[in-house]
N, C-alpha and C positions, 0 to 999 in steps of 0.2 A: 537032253537040253536042246532047245531050239534057239535060233538066232532071233533077235528082237527086230521085228519089222514094224515100221511106222505106217499108219494109215494116211492116205492122201484125201483129206476131207474139206479143209477150209481154203479160201483164196490166200495166196501168198501175201505177206506183209513186208514193207521195206524195213531196213535196219533202223532201229530207233535208239538214240542215245539215252542216258539216264534222265535227261531233262525233257524227253519227249520230242526233241527235234530230230528230223530225219538227217542222218549223217553217214559218211563213208560210202563205199561203193554199193550200188544197188544189186542185190542178188540176181535180179532178172537179167542183168547185162551179161551174166555168165551161164545162163541156161543154154544148153546145147544137147539136142537129142542124140542118143546112141553112144554117149560116153559116161564113164563113171570115174569120179575122183575118189582117191583112197588115202586114208591116214591110218597109221599103226602106232602103237605105243605100249606102255607098261601098266595101264589100269588093269586091276584084277577083279573088279566088281562093276557090273553093268550100271548100277545106280550111280556110282562115282563117275563113270564115264559119261553117262547121260547128264548129270549135274554139270560137269565140265563143259560139255557141248552147249548147254543152254546158257551158261553164265560167263565162262572165261574164254572159250574158243573164239568168239568174235573179237576179243581184244588181242589174242595171240595171232590169229590168222587174218585179221583185217576185214572180215565180212561175217555177217550173221547168215547162217544157212538154216532154213526151216527144217531141221532134222526130222521132226515128226511127220513131215510131208513127203520127203524125198529120200530119206536115209534108212540105213540098216546099221546095226552095231552088234558087236559081240565081245565078250570078255571071258577069258579063262583064268583060273586061279593061279596058274604059273605059265611061263613062256612055252609056246608050242611053235611048230614050223608055220611059216606063212601060208603054206598050202592048207594046213589044218584049220587055220583061221578063216580062210576065204572060201573053202570048198562048199559050204552049206548056204551061202547067201543065195537069194532068189534067182539071180541070173549068172551065178558064178561059172557055170559051164562054158559061158561065152568069153570069160576073161581071166579065169583063175591062174592059168600058166603065165599069162602076161603080167599079172600082179606079182607072182613069185619072182619072175625075171627082173621086174622093176625094183623090187626090194633088194635083190641080190646086187644090182648095180649100185645100191647105196650101202652095200656090205651088211645088209640086214637079212638074217635067215630065220629068225624067230622073234616073236613078240607075244604079248598076252592079250592085246585088244586090237580091234579094227573098227573103223567107221568108214562107211562108203556113202557117197551121194550120187544118185543116178541123175543122168541128164543135166549135169553140172560140170563145167570146165573151170576148175580153180586156177587162178593165176598166182603162182608162187611169189610174184613181186609184191603181193598184198601182205605177206607175212610180216608181223611186227615183233615177234618174240622168237629168236633163234633157239631159245632154251625151252620151248613149249614141251609139254609132256607127250604130245603126239608128233609124229614125223609125217610130212606129206610125201607119199610114195610116188604119186603121179596121177595123170588122167589117162584112162585107157578106153579104147573103143570096145563096145560090147555088141554092136550090131554088125 
């Protein structure tokens, strides 16, 4: 199995509320080259994780991230070590051990899914739902 990589094809769009009004923080304000923001959780199916990222993630984490343009995700059928989750992402060799260490600081040593957003510095102060099914691990430099 391979990690799901998203193509970067279309221009980025601002976050849009259900009524079509632009609302909330603008994704572009958090773009920063050379960093990766990382979330882990308990989804065991890529489709379920992808659906969550597209629909509920913006409500839980306070910002819509164009996942299909900047992100990669992976889901395992049961929990595995953080290293096993991160090791095959496209640029993982540059940040995998820092990811493992950041998760350990949160007392997390295994999970069943991971979502990463390249060149994006998430601000944890934007989080709206402390009980979200994903946990923000941190933003790590990869260059």
